[in-house]
Backbone as a ProteinNet text record, in pm:
[ID]
protein_1_A
[PRIMARY]
MRKPDGTTTRVAHAGVSGLKTVAVFEAAKGALVLLAGFGLFELFHRDAQHAAEQLVRQFHLNPASHYPRIFLHLAGQATPPRLLMLAAGALAYAAARLVEAYGLWRGRTWAKWFALIDAGIYLPLEVWDLSKGLTWPRVLLFTVNLGIVACVARTLQHHEREHNSAATERKARKTVQLRIGADDADSRGVKTDR
[TERTIARY]
9447.9	9558.1	9511.5	9402.2	9353.4	9229.8	9222.8	9104.3	8998.3	8872.3	8766.8	8794.9	8868.2	8896.4	9012.2	9070.6	9174.6	9316.5	9333.7	9467.7	9512.6	9641.3	9692.9	9722.8	9709.4	9741.9	9892.5	9938.6	10081.3	10144.9	10078.4	10131.7	10144.4	10042.8	10047	10160.2	10177.2	10283.7	10421.2	10439.7	10568.4	10593.3	10488.6	10503.8	10544.8	10486.1	10519.4	10663.5	10703.7	10841.7	10940.2	10903.6	10989.1	11004.2	10893.4	10899.3	10983.4	10972.6	11052.9	11201.5	11233.4	11372.8	11424.5	11343.2	11381.1	11395.4	11305.5	11311.8	11443.1	11483.3	11609.7	11727.2	11723.6	11829.5	11838.6	11724.6	11723.4	11769.2	11729.3	11774.1	11924.9	11977.9	12123.8	12196.9	12144.9	12206.6	12201.8	12086.2	12072.3	12168.2	12181.4	12271.6	12417.1	12454.2	12590.9	12624.5	12533.5	12557.4	12554.4	12471.1	12468	12602.7	12658.5	12790.6	12897.4	12888.7	12984.1	12967.9	12844.9	12820.9	12878.7	12863.2	12922.9	13075.1	13128.9	13273.5	13320.4	13243.2	13276.8	13268.8	13165.4	13149.4	13264.7	13311.5	13424.9	13552.2	13566.4	13684.1	13681.7	13568.6	13551.3	13661.4	13701.7	13802.2	13939.7	13956.4	14083.8	14139.3	14257.2	14320.9	14269.5	14186.3	14125.2	14231	14332.6	14438.5	14510.3	14545.3	14614.2	14525	14395.5	14302.1	14287.7	14284.2	14273.5	14398.1	14513.2	14637	14640.2	14593.7	14588.4	14493	14379.6	14280.5	14337.3	14406.1	14467.9	14571.4	14652	14750.9	14682.6	14576.9	14505.5	14452.2	14402.5	14347.1	14450.1	14576.5	14687.2	14664.6	14618.9	14596.9	14720.8	14742.2	14854.2	14813.4	14874.5	14834.1	14858.2	14938.3	14964.4	14861.3	14778.9	14678.3	14561.6	14477	14376.4	14282.2	14203.8	14101.1	14159.3	14258.9	14318	14376.7	14433.8	14489.5	14378.7	14264.2	14149.4	14101.9	14090.7	14045.2	14137.8	14267.8	14364.6	14359.4	14340.1	14329.3	14206.7	14092.2	13969.9	13984.4	14050.2	14071.1	14158.4	14254.2	14339.6	14264.7	14155.9	14074.8	13964.2	13951.5	13842.2	13862.8	13756.2	13754.7	13639.7	13641.4	13530.5	13392	13370.7	13236.9	13199	13295	13266.6	13232.7	13309.8	13282.9	13145.1	13110.5	12979.4	12868.1	12888.6	12788.7	12773.6	12885.3	12879.8	12812.4	12843.1	12780.6	12630.4	12589.2	12445.5	12376.9	12443.3	12387.9	12374.2	12473.8	12468.9	12353.9	12333.6	12224	12088.2	12072.2	11945.8	11920.9	12024.2	12011.2	11975.5	12044.4	12018.5	11876.5	11831.5	11694.9	11593.1	11614.3	11522.8	11521.1	11638.7	11645.7	11574.4	11595.9	11535.9	11384.7	11337.2	11191.9	11130.8	11198.1	11151.1	11146.9	11250.8	11255.8	11140.1	11113.1	11000.2	10868.9	10848.9	10724.4	10708.2	10816.5	10809.1	10782.4	10847.4	10827.3	10681.3	10621.2	10481.4	10382.5	10435	10349	10275.5	10330.2	10265.5	10277	10166.6	10163.4	10258.3	10267.3	10356.1	10501.6	10537.8	10675.7	10701.9	10600.3	10615.2	10639.5	10560.7	10579.9	10716.8	10757.8	10888.7	11000.6	10989.8	11092.5	11094	10975.6	10967.1	11034.8	11004.7	11064.6	11213.6	11248.5	11387.3	11477.2	11434.4	11516.5	11504.9	11386	11363.1	11434.7	11458.5	11521.7	11666.4	11729	11867.9	11881.7	11774.8	11785.8	11839.2	11790	11848.1	11997.7	12038.6	12180.5	12262.4	12206.4	12276.8	12285.1	12179.3	12183.9	12293.2	12299.7	12404.1	12542.1	12554.8	12682.2	12719.2	12619	12643.9	12685.8	12637.3	12672.7	12820.9	12883.4	13026.5	13111.6	13053.6	13127.2	13066.7	13067.2	13010.2	13116.6	13084.9	13167.6	13072.7	13126.8	13042.9	12972.1	13038.5	12966	12852.2	12874.6	12769.2	12649.9	12679.3	12572	12496.9	12569	12506.4	12416.5	12466.1	12387.3	12260.8	12274	12158.4	12057.9	12107.7	12020	11945.4	12014.8	11950.2	11841.1	11872.9	11772.3	11655.2	11682.7	11574.7	11487.2	11548.5	11471.6	11384.4	11437.5	11358.4	11239.2	11263.6	11154.8	11048.5	11091.3	10996.1	10914.8	10981.4	10913.3	10810.8	10852.2	10762.8	10648.7	10678.6	10573.6	10469.7	10516.5	10424.2	10333.7	10389.2	10304.6	10209.3	10252.9	10161.4	10047.8	10079.9	9978.6	9879.6	9930.1	9843.5	9755	9811.9	9736.1	9624.9	9656.8	9556.8	9442.9	9476.9	9372.8	9282.5	9343.2	9264.1	9173.7	9229.5	9153.2	9035.2	9058.7	8950.5	8846	8891	8798.6	8710.2	8770.8	8694	8596	8637.1	8547.3	8430	8455.9	8348.4	8252.6	8307.7	8223.7	8135	8193.2	8114.1	8002.7	8033.9	7935.2	7822	7856.4	7754.7	7666.2	7729.4	7652.5	7555.5	7601.1	7517.6	7401.2	7427.5	7322.1	7217.1	7262.2	7168.8	7086	7149.9	7077.1	6973.6	7007	6911.5	6794.1	6821.2	6712.7	6622.3	6683.2	6602.7	6516.3	6576	6500	6387.2	6409.7	6305.5	6197.1	6234	6135.2	6050.2	6111.6	6037	5936.6	5978.7	5889.7	5774.6	5801.6	5695.5	5595	5644.9	5554.8	5467.8	5512.1	5430.3	5343.1	5356	5272.5	5330.7	5457.6	5521.9	5577.1	5553.4	5599.8	5747.9	5828.8	5970.7	6006.1	6108.4	6156.1	6264.9	6232.5	6332.5	6365.4
14075.2	13984.9	13847.7	13843.9	13714.9	13673.9	13544.8	13488.7	13470.1	13449.2	13428.7	13313	13210.9	13098	13124.5	13246.9	13284.2	13263.3	13200	13178.7	13301.3	13320.7	13433	13387.1	13477.4	13443.1	13437.6	13353.9	13336.6	13466.9	13539	13665.2	13767.7	13777.3	13874.7	13843.1	13715.1	13677	13706.2	13671.8	13698.3	13848.2	13926.4	14071.8	14131.2	14083.4	14134.3	14098.7	13975.1	13937.6	14010.6	14033.9	14110.7	14254.3	14313.9	14452	14460.1	14362	14363.4	14348.8	14270.2	14257.2	14391.2	14458.1	14590.2	14688.5	14678.8	14768.6	14749.4	14625.2	14597.5	14652.2	14633.7	14684	14836.8	14905.5	15051.9	15099.8	15029.5	15066.1	15048.7	14942.7	14921.1	15032.8	15073	15184.5	15311.6	15336.1	15454.8	15454	15338.6	15328.4	15346.9	15289.3	15302.3	15448.7	15517.3	15658.8	15745.2	15709.1	15782.9	15770.3	15650.5	15631.7	15712	15713.2	15792.3	15941.3	15985.3	16126	16161.7	16071.4	16095.7	16098.5	16012.8	16013.3	16145.2	16200.2	16331.2	16440.4	16431.1	16531.4	16523	16401	16380.1	16445.4	16446.6	16507.4	16659.8	16714.9	16860.1	16929.3	16869.9	16931.5	16864.2	16779.8	16710.4	16738.8	16694.7	16708.8	16596.2	16630.4	16531.2	16458.9	16530.8	16469.9	16361	16391.2	16294.4	16172.5	16197.2	16087.1	15998.1	16058.7	15981.5	15896.9	15953.7	15876.6	15758.2	15778.6	15668.2	15559.2	15599.5	15503.8	15420.9	15486.3	15415.2	15315.7	15357.2	15265.8	15151.2	15181.4	15080.4	14967.2	15002.2	14901.5	14848.6	14883.4	14834.5	14863.5	14984.8	15026.4	15097.4	15088.6	15156.6	15302.1	15399	15538.8	15592.3	15523	15568.2	15513.8	15415.7	15362.5	15460.1	15437	15533.9	15581.7	15492.6	15534.4	15588.3	15524.4	15585.1	15724.5	15742.8	15872.9	15979	15942.4	16034.9	16066.2	15962.7	15980.1	16074.9	16056.1	16141.8	16285.4	16300.6	16434.5	16507.9	16438.6	16500.6	16534.8	16448.9	16475.8	16599.5	16617.6	16736.1	16864.8	16854.9	16970.7	16999.3	16914.3	16927.9	17049.4	17127.6	17242.1	17219.7	17284.9	17264.9	17290.7	17397.1	17413.6	17300	17250.7	17138.7	17012.2	16986.9	16868.5	16876.9	16995.2	17014.6	16994	17046.2	17029.2	16881.3	16810	16667.5	16587.8	16623.3	16554.6	16579.8	16703.3	16736.1	16660.8	16651.1	16574.7	16427.4	16374.1	16233.6	16211.3	16305.6	16294	16296.6	16387.6	16396.3	16268.1	16217.1	16093.7	15976.5	15966.6	15857.8	15866.3	15987	16004.5	15958.4	15994.2	15951.4	15799.2	15735.6	15588.4	15523.4	15575.6	15514.9	15534.5	15650.4	15673.2	15580.3	15565.1	15473.3	15329.9	15289.9	15154	15132.3	15230.6	15219.7	15202.8	15287	15280.1	15148.2	15095.8	14966.9	14853.5	14859.3	14754.7	14751.3	14868.8	14879	14864.5	14848.5	14827.3	14951.9	15068	15194.5	15217.1	15259	15281.3	15392.3	15500.1	15611.3	15564.3	15472.4	15421.8	15333	15258.3	15175.5	15263.8	15370.4	15462.2	15529.4	15568.3	15631.3	15535.7	15410.6	15310.7	15282.3	15275.4	15249.5	15361.3	15484.5	15598.9	15607.1	15589.2	15599.9	15498.5	15374.8	15272.7	15284.2	15315.1	15321.5	15435.2	15543.7	15660.3	15631.5	15535	15501.1	15398.6	15327.8	15221.2	15270	15382.1	15427.1	15458.1	15517.1	15546.1	15417.7	15317.9	15191.5	15115.8	15126.3	15064.8	15132.3	15263.6	15337.6	15295.5	15282.2	15239.7	15098.3	15009.1	14872	14871	14967.7	14972.1	15005	15063.8	15094.3	14971.4	14869.5	14746.3	14675.1	14543.1	14463.3	14436.5	14476.5	14442.9	14390.3	14313.8	14257.7	14365.3	14472.7	14575.3	14639.8	14666.2	14726.8	14633.2	14507.2	14408.4	14388.6	14379	14359.9	14478.3	14599.7	14719.4	14724.7	14697.3	14697.4	14590.2	14470.8	14359.2	14388.1	14443.5	14475.2	14580.3	14688.4	14792.6	14742.2	14659.9	14602.6	14511.7	14434.6	14349.5	14430.8	14541.6	14629.1	14685.5	14734.7	14790.9	14684.1	14564.3	14457	14417.4	14403.5	14364.7	14469	14594.7	14700.8	14720.9	14714.5	14730.3	14618.6	14496.7	14384.9	14403.2	14447.9	14467.4	14585	14689.4	14800.7	14754.8	14672.8	14621.1	14533.2	14448.8	14362.6	14447.5	14550.7	14641	14710.4	14754	14822.1	14727.8	14602.6	14504	14480.3	14466	14446.2	14566.3	14685.6	14809.3	14817.8	14788.8	14793.7	14686.3	14568.1	14459.1	14496.9	14555.8	14596.4	14707.6	14800.9	14910.3	14856.5	14760.4	14699.5	14623.9	14555	14480.3	14574.9	14686.8	14785.2	14843.8	14874	14930.8	14831.5	14704	14600.7	14584.8	14586.1	14575.3	14691.3	14811	14930.6	14923.7	14874.5	14860.7	14761.4	14649.1	14548.4	14607.1	14683.1	14744.4	14844.1	14920.7	15016.2	14944.5	14834.3	14757.6	14695.4	14642.9	14583.8	14692.5	14809.7	14921.1	14964.8	14968.3	15007.6	14901.1	14772.3	14664.8	14669.2	14700.2	14714.1	14827.9	14938.4	15053.4	15019.5	14945.4	14903.6	14811.8	14722.6	14629.5	14700	14816.5	14893.4	14995.8	15001.8	15093.9	15234.2	15251.3	15382.7	15398.6	15517.7	15544.2	15582.6	15520.2	15553.7	15590.5	15667.5	15703.1	15604.7	15519.1	15423.7	15453.1
14210.6	14222.2	14268.7	14345.1	14392.6	14313.8	14284.9	14220.4	14328.7	14288.6	14389.7	14484.2	14440	14528.6	14623.9	14618.1	14713.1	14662.8	14546.5	14494.2	14415.5	14409.4	14331.7	14190.1	14096.6	13959.4	13944.1	13854	13832.5	13784.1	13693.1	13640.4	13752.4	13836.8	13945.9	14042	14074.5	14167.8	14108.4	13980.8	13914.4	13907.2	13882.8	13875.7	14008.7	14117.4	14250.1	14286.3	14262	14295.5	14204.7	14079.1	13989.4	14035.5	14079.2	14129.6	14255.6	14341.1	14464.3	14431	14329.2	14285.4	14233.5	14151.3	14100.1	14216.2	14314.8	14430.9	14507.5	14527.5	14598	14517	14385.5	14297.9	14307.3	14301.8	14309.8	14448.2	14552	14687.7	14700.9	14641.2	14646.2	14572.4	14456.3	14383.4	14467.5	14530.1	14614.1	14731	14796.9	14912.4	14869.8	14755.3	14706.4	14675	14607.1	14573.7	14700.2	14796.3	14922.5	14994.8	14997	15057.2	14982.7	14850.1	14770.9	14802.2	14818.8	14853.5	14989.1	15085.7	15217.7	15207.4	15119.6	15097.6	15038.7	14944.5	14887.3	14993.8	15075.2	15181.4	15281.1	15304.5	15396.2	15341.2	15209	15145.5	15152.4	15192.6	15195	15276	15385.1	15472.1	15460.8	15358.5	15341	15202	15177.3	15047	14956.8	14859.4	14771.4	14687.7	14643.1	14561.6	14642	14766.3	14851.6	14878.4	14904.7	14930.9	14807.1	14688.2	14564.4	14542.1	14569.1	14553.8	14649.3	14772.3	14869.2	14821.8	14765.4	14716.4	14600.9	14510.2	14398	14450.2	14546.7	14606.2	14680.4	14754.5	14834.1	14745.8	14627	14536.6	14436.7	14458.4	14376.2	14227.3	14198.9	14060.5	14008.6	13880.8	13816.9	13792.3	13860.1	13844	13703.5	13622	13485.6	13386.4	13428.7	13336.6	13323	13225	13181.5	13293.2	13351.7	13448.7	13579.3	13636.7	13757	13729.7	13609.8	13575.3	13567.6	13506.7	13500.4	13641.8	13725.2	13862.6	13938.9	13924.9	13994.9	13942.1	13811.5	13753.5	13808.6	13810.9	13862.9	14011.2	14086.1	14228.9	14246.6	14157.8	14165.2	14134.3	14058.7	14021.8	14124.9	14223.7	14320.9	14410.4	14419.7	14511	14607.7	14723.4	14818.3	14757.3	14677.7	14619	14523.3	14445.1	14354.5	14433	14537.5	14619.6	14684.1	14731.5	14793.4	14690.9	14569.6	14464.3	14426	14414.3	14383.3	14495.1	14619.4	14733	14735.4	14706	14702.5	14588.4	14473.2	14360.8	14395.1	14463.1	14504.4	14603.1	14693.8	14790.4	14719.5	14621.9	14547.9	14468.5	14401.3	14324.3	14415.9	14528.9	14623.8	14678.4	14708	14758.7	14655.1	14528.2	14422	14410.1	14416	14405.3	14524	14645.8	14765	14767.7	14724	14715.5	14611	14497.1	14393.4	14447.5	14518.8	14575.3	14672.4	14757	14851	14775.4	14674.3	14597.6	14524.5	14467.9	14398.8	14497.9	14612.3	14713.2	14758.9	14768.7	14811.7	14695.1	14571.7	14455.1	14409	14433.7	14396.4	14245.3	14185	14040.5	13999.9	14076.8	14041.4	14034.8	14122.8	14124.1	14002.6	13961	13841.3	13719.2	13706.8	13594.4	13602.9	13721.6	13740.2	13698.6	13741	13707.6	13557.5	13497	13353.8	13273.9	13308.4	13239	13270.1	13396.6	13440.3	13370.1	13359.8	13293.3	13141.6	13093.3	12949.4	12879.9	12950.6	12889.2	12848	12914.5	12883.4	12770.9	12736.7	12636.6	12501.9	12446	12317.3	12328	12439.7	12458	12468.1	12534	12548.9	12416.8	12334	12201.1	12118.3	12125.7	12054	12104	12235.9	12294	12247.6	12240.3	12192.9	12045.9	11968.8	11826.8	11807.6	11909.4	11901.4	11928.7	11984.2	12013	12132.5	12126.6	12235.2	12341.4	12462.6	12577.9	12685.4	12779.6	12886.1	12967.8	13009.1	13085.6	13006.4	12878.5	12795.4	12780.3	12750.3	12732.6	12863.5	12974.1	13105	13141	13122.4	13153.1	13068.2	12938.5	12849.1	12890.8	12919.8	12957.5	13087.4	13186.2	13314.2	13293.6	13220.8	13199.1	13115.8	13015.4	12935	13020.9	13109.8	13201.6	13295.1	13345.3	13433.6	13357.7	13236.2	13154.9	13127.4	13089.5	13059.1	13182.6	13295.7	13420.2	13462.2	13463.4	13508.9	13409.7	13279.3	13178.3	13191	13215.8	13231.3	13352.9	13464	13582.5	13563.1	13492.4	13463.3	13372.8	13273.5	13182.9	13259.4	13348.5	13429.6	13520.9	13580.5	13667.8	13589.5	13468.1	13384.3	13348.1	13314.6	13284.6	13404.7	13522.2	13644.3	13670.8	13653.8	13676.6	13580.1	13450.9	13352	13379.2	13420	13451.4	13570.3	13673.5	13791.5	13756.3	13670.8	13630.5	13550.1	13460.7	13382.3	13473.1	13572.2	13666.5	13747.7	13793.7	13869.9	13783.5	13658.5	13567.2	13542.5	13522.3	13499.9	13623.6	13742.9	13867.1	13882.2	13849.5	13861	13761.9	13639.8	13539.1	13586.7	13643	13694.4	13808.2	13897.6	14008.8	13957.9	13856	13799.1	13735.1	13666.3	13603.1	13708.5	13814.4	13922.5	13986.1	14009.1	14066.5	13976	13845.8	13750.8	13745.7	13749.8	13748.9	13876	13991.2	14116.3	14105.9	14048.1	14032.5	13940.4	13831.6	13739.9	13809.1	13894.3	13960.8	14063.8	14112.6	14207.7	14137.9	14003.2	13928.5	13919.9	13955.4	13948.3	13807.5	13749.8	13615.7	13618.2	13530.1	13522.4	13379.2	13361.7	13228	13188.1	13089.8	13040.4	12899.5
[MASK]
++++++++++++++++++++++++++++++++++++++++++++++++++++++++++++++++++++++++++++++++++++++++++++++++++++++++++++++++++++++++++++++++++++++++++++++++++++++++++++++++++++++++++++++++++++++++++++++++++

């Protein structure tokens, strides 16, 4: 990442700040789902239907419109085992997002690969969704995931180039050391196999 004169390369710096942005985004998703999971767990001992109706009223939503109606229907179907299963799923998802965010923030290669696969796996589905019609949420979701894939792929590519460059440099250094050692042996009259 650093040149011999101590300055950082522009690509490396942009890659690090891009990864940190992705890390913050993933941590925010994890925290949001974790809060939702705690909310589900809180409903475990309460009437989920009543809580859903209060939520719809609190946000001044029309209970007869499409999404609030679906939400109220699902809340009416909620049983303690289902709520527990949903809360456990939310906890697992949040844990994966937070671990990924930590790894990206620290620049770990495994986290870069995880983020690349995680965001990239949705791109075909999002393209299919966009083919049904362009809406702002669809375009935004596709653009964000495509940006994550591009950012992470670029930093992985840069990391691979650095790794290959360092390996080539080590190999060249070792070859030079072997030649110097063989030349020293020749000058002392020691026979070597070349």
